[in-house]
C-alpha positions in Angstrom: 11.4 -106.6 29.2 9.1 -109.1 30.3 6.6 -108.1 32.7 5.5 -110.3 35.5 1.5 -111.4 36.0 1.3 -108.7 39.0 3.2 -105.9 37.5 0.6 -106.0 34.0 -2.3 -106.4 37.1 -1.4 -102.9 38.5 -0.4 -101.4 35.0 -4.7 -102.3 34.1 -5.2 -100.7 37.6 -3.2 -97.8 37.0 -5.2 -97.0 33.4 -8.3 -97.8 35.6 -8.1 -95.4 38.1 -6.7 -92.6 35.8 -9.6 -93.3 33.0 -12.2 -93.1 36.2 -10.7 -89.8 37.4 -10.4 -88.2 33.9 -6.5 -87.8 34.2 -3.8 -88.4 32.4 -0.3 -89.7 32.6 3.3 -89.2 30.7 6.4 -90.0 31.6 10.7 -88.1 31.3 12.7 -91.0 31.2 16.9 -90.9 31.1 17.8 -94.6 32.6 14.8 -96.9 31.7 15.1 -95.2 28.4 11.2 -95.7 27.2 10.7 -98.7 29.0 8.4 -97.2 31.5 6.5 -95.8 28.7 6.8 -99.1 27.0 5.2 -101.0 30.2 2.7 -98.7 30.9 1.6 -99.3 27.2 1.3 -102.7 26.9 -2.5 -103.0 28.3 -5.2 -102.4 25.6 -6.6 -99.1 25.7 -3.6 -97.8 27.1 -4.3 -94.3 24.6 -7.6 -93.3 27.0 -4.9 -92.0 29.5 -1.0 -92.5 28.2 -0.3 -89.1 26.4 3.6 -89.3 25.5 6.7 -89.8 26.6 10.4 -88.2 26.2 13.6 -90.2 26.4 15.9 -87.6 28.0 19.1 -89.5 28.1 21.7 -86.2 28.3 21.9 -83.8 30.6 21.3 -81.2 27.2 18.3 -83.2 26.3 16.7 -82.6 29.9 17.6 -79.1 29.8 16.4 -78.2 25.8 13.7 -80.6 26.3 12.0 -80.9 30.0 13.3 -77.1 30.9 15.6 -78.4 34.2 17.7 -75.9 35.3 21.1 -76.4 34.4 22.4 -74.8 37.8 20.4 -78.3 39.4 22.4 -80.5 37.5 25.7 -78.7 38.8 24.7 -78.3 42.0 22.5 -81.8 42.8 23.4 -84.1 39.9 21.7 -85.4 37.1 21.1 -88.3 39.3 19.3 -86.6 42.4 15.2 -86.1 43.6 15.5 -82.6 42.4 15.7 -83.5 38.8 13.9 -86.0 38.4 10.9 -83.7 39.8 12.1 -81.9 37.3 11.8 -83.5 34.8 8.2 -84.6 35.9 7.1 -81.1 36.3 8.7 -81.1 32.4 7.0 -84.0 30.6 3.7 -83.0 32.4 4.1 -79.1 31.2 5.0 -80.6 28.0 2.1 -83.1 27.3 -0.3 -81.3 29.4 -1.0 -84.3 32.0 -2.3 -84.6 35.0 0.3 -86.7 36.5 3.9 -88.1 34.8 6.5 -90.3 36.3 10.0 -89.8 35.5 13.3 -91.8 36.1 16.7 -90.6 36.7 20.1 -92.5 37.9 22.4 -94.8 37.0 22.2 -98.5 35.2 25.5 -99.7 35.3 28.0 -100.8 34.3 29.8 -98.7 36.9 29.3 -95.4 38.3 28.3 -92.2 36.5 28.0 -88.5 37.7 29.8 -89.1 41.0 26.8 -91.9 41.6 27.2 -95.8 41.5 25.2 -98.1 39.8 22.2 -99.0 40.5 20.9 -95.0 42.5 18.1 -94.4 40.9 15.2 -91.8 41.6 12.2 -92.0 40.4 9.0 -89.2 41.2 5.5 -89.0 41.1 4.5 -85.6 40.1 0.7 -84.7 39.5 -1.4 -83.3 41.9 1.0 -84.2 44.6 4.7 -84.8 44.2 6.1 -87.9 45.5 9.8 -89.1 45.1 11.5 -93.0 45.7 14.6 -93.4 45.9 16.5 -96.6 44.9 19.5 -98.6 45.5 19.2 -101.6 42.9 22.7 -104.3 42.3 22.7 -106.0 39.3 23.6 -106.0 35.6 22.9 -103.2 33.5 19.2 -104.7 32.4 18.0 -105.9 35.7 18.4 -102.5 37.2 16.5 -101.0 34.3 13.7 -103.7 35.1 13.6 -103.2 38.8 13.1 -99.5 38.2 10.0 -99.8 35.8 8.5 -102.4 38.0 9.5 -100.2 41.9 7.9 -96.9 39.5 4.6 -98.8 38.6 4.1 -100.9 42.0 4.4 -97.5 43.3 2.6 -95.1 41.3 0.0 -98.1 42.1 0.2 -97.7 45.1 -0.4 -93.5 45.1 -3.6 -94.0 43.1 -5.2 -96.5 45.2 -4.2 -94.2 48.1 -5.7 -90.5 46.4 -8.7 -93.3 46.0 -8.9 -94.4 49.6 
């Protein structure tokens, strides 16, 4: 994945903000399959704030490694706000991080688990919890890359708002 200069700048801003606050970050990824953690660690000094990532591609891994409740998956599906939040809480617990970013959705090419390709949830779990829902179109890699870019831009915005 090639990151734009704008996204690279936002990654640096995220690291600077977290470093200043003494906060840390982890990720729990599904459809982005490690792409988000790759993007967040592309800048030098990433290890100052980035603790780790878990790619939980299958539902049973979300349950066993991130502590997502099976009943939430059964009731809401893995492509849901509730599962994204639970994944974020699980990453915070596993890594001992201040913040976690969790991604879940359908990259495509077709629908999965009752959701169309391009339906994505990104949860930001830390001192506050926020979720964005994305409705993306395009090939599988386009959906994954757009999810990563949206997650980074949204998290940078959350941190800026908290800095005010």
